[in-house]
C-alpha positions as CSV (number, residue, x, y, z in Angstrom):
1,M,-175.4,119.5,104.1
2,K,-178.3,117.2,103.3
3,A,-175.9,114.3,102.8
4,Q,-174.4,114.8,106.2
5,A,-177.9,115.0,107.8
6,A,-178.4,111.3,106.9
7,I,-175.7,110.4,109.3
8,R,-177.1,111.3,112.7
9,K,-174.8,112.2,115.6
10,D,-175.5,111.0,119.2
11,P,-178.0,113.4,120.8
12,F,-176.5,112.7,124.2
13,D,-173.1,114.0,123.0
14,A,-174.9,117.1,121.8
15,L,-176.5,117.6,125.2
16,G,-173.2,117.5,127.0
17,N,-172.5,121.2,126.4
18,P,-174.3,123.8,128.6
19,H,-174.6,126.3,125.7
20,R,-176.4,123.7,123.6
21,R,-178.7,122.9,126.5
22,A,-179.5,126.6,126.8
23,I,-180.2,126.9,123.1
24,L,-182.7,124.0,123.4
25,E,-184.3,125.7,126.4
26,L,-184.8,128.9,124.3
27,L,-186.1,126.9,121.4
28,A,-188.6,125.1,123.6
29,K,-190.4,128.5,124.1
30,K,-190.5,129.4,120.4
31,P,-188.6,129.1,117.1
32,R,-185.8,131.6,116.9
33,S,-183.1,133.0,114.5
34,V,-179.4,132.7,115.2
35,Q,-179.3,136.3,116.2
36,E,-182.2,136.0,118.6
37,I,-180.4,133.1,120.3
38,A,-177.1,134.9,120.4
39,D,-178.8,137.9,122.0
40,Q,-179.8,135.7,124.9
41,L,-176.5,133.9,125.4
42,P,-173.0,135.0,126.3
43,I,-171.6,133.5,123.1
44,S,-171.0,134.9,119.6
45,R,-173.3,134.5,116.7
46,P,-170.8,132.2,114.9
47,A,-170.6,130.0,118.0
48,V,-174.4,129.8,118.1
49,S,-174.4,128.7,114.4
50,R,-171.8,126.0,115.2
51,H,-173.9,124.7,118.1
52,L,-177.0,124.7,116.0
53,R,-175.3,122.7,113.3
54,L,-174.3,120.1,115.9
55,L,-177.8,120.0,117.4
56,N,-179.3,119.7,113.9
57,S,-176.9,116.8,113.0
58,A,-178.0,115.1,116.3
59,G,-181.7,115.4,115.2
60,L,-182.6,117.7,118.1
61,V,-183.3,120.9,116.1
62,A,-184.6,121.6,112.6
63,D,-184.5,124.8,110.6
64,Q,-186.8,126.5,108.1
65,Q,-186.1,129.4,105.7
66,I,-188.8,132.1,106.1
67,G,-188.1,135.0,103.9
68,N,-184.5,136.1,104.5
69,R,-184.4,134.5,107.9
70,R,-183.7,131.0,109.0
71,L,-185.6,130.0,112.1
72,Y,-184.6,127.1,114.3
73,R,-187.1,125.0,116.3
74,L,-187.0,121.8,118.3
75,D,-187.2,118.6,116.3
76,E,-189.7,116.3,117.9
77,Q,-188.4,113.3,116.2
78,G,-184.9,113.7,117.8
79,A,-186.5,114.3,121.2
80,A,-188.7,111.2,120.7
81,A,-185.7,109.1,119.9
82,A,-183.8,110.2,123.0
83,R,-186.9,109.6,125.1
84,Q,-187.3,106.1,123.7
85,Y,-183.7,105.3,124.4
86,L,-184.1,106.4,128.0
87,A,-187.3,104.4,128.4
88,Q,-185.6,101.3,127.0
89,V,-182.6,101.7,129.4
90,W,-184.5,102.6,132.5
91,G,-187.7,100.6,131.8
92,D,-189.9,100.6,134.9
93,V,-187.2,101.6,137.3
94,G,-189.4,104.4,138.7
95,T,-192.2,101.9,139.5
96,R,-189.8,99.5,141.1
97,F,-188.3,102.2,143.2
98,R,-191.7,103.4,144.4
99,I,-192.7,99.9,145.4
100,F,-189.4,99.4,147.2
101,A,-189.8,102.7,149.0
102,E,-193.4,101.9,150.0
103,N,-192.4,98.5,151.4
104,T,-189.3,99.5,153.2
105,K,-189.8,100.7,156.8
106,P,-187.5,103.4,158.0
107,T,-185.3,102.3,161.0
108,K,-185.6,104.2,164.2
109,A,-182.5,106.1,165.1
110,R,-180.8,104.8,168.2
111,R,-179.8,107.3,170.9
C-alpha cells in the first residue's frame, strides 16, 4: 500500500461522499478505530474501511498502529493542500465582495 500512497487522489473527489465527510467530522474530534467510526455511522465496518482507504489515498487521513488497533486521524498536510488550492482559486474574493457590498446602496422598493 505504500507504493499507492505516493500517487495521491483528488481530495475533492473524496469529499464528494456524505459518509466520508461524516468520517472526517468524527476524526476532527479525536483519532478513532474503524469500529469506533462504524459504531457512529449507518454503514458497515468494511464500508468504513473502504472509505478510510480512499480518504488516506487523498491525503486527508493518516493511520497509526497502536498495539493491536489501528487509529485513524486527520492528516493536516492533506487539509493544508486543499485549503491552499481554495485560496489560490478564490484569492481575495471575500474582500472584494465585502468592498462591493459596502459601496452598493440598496435601492428603495417602489410601491
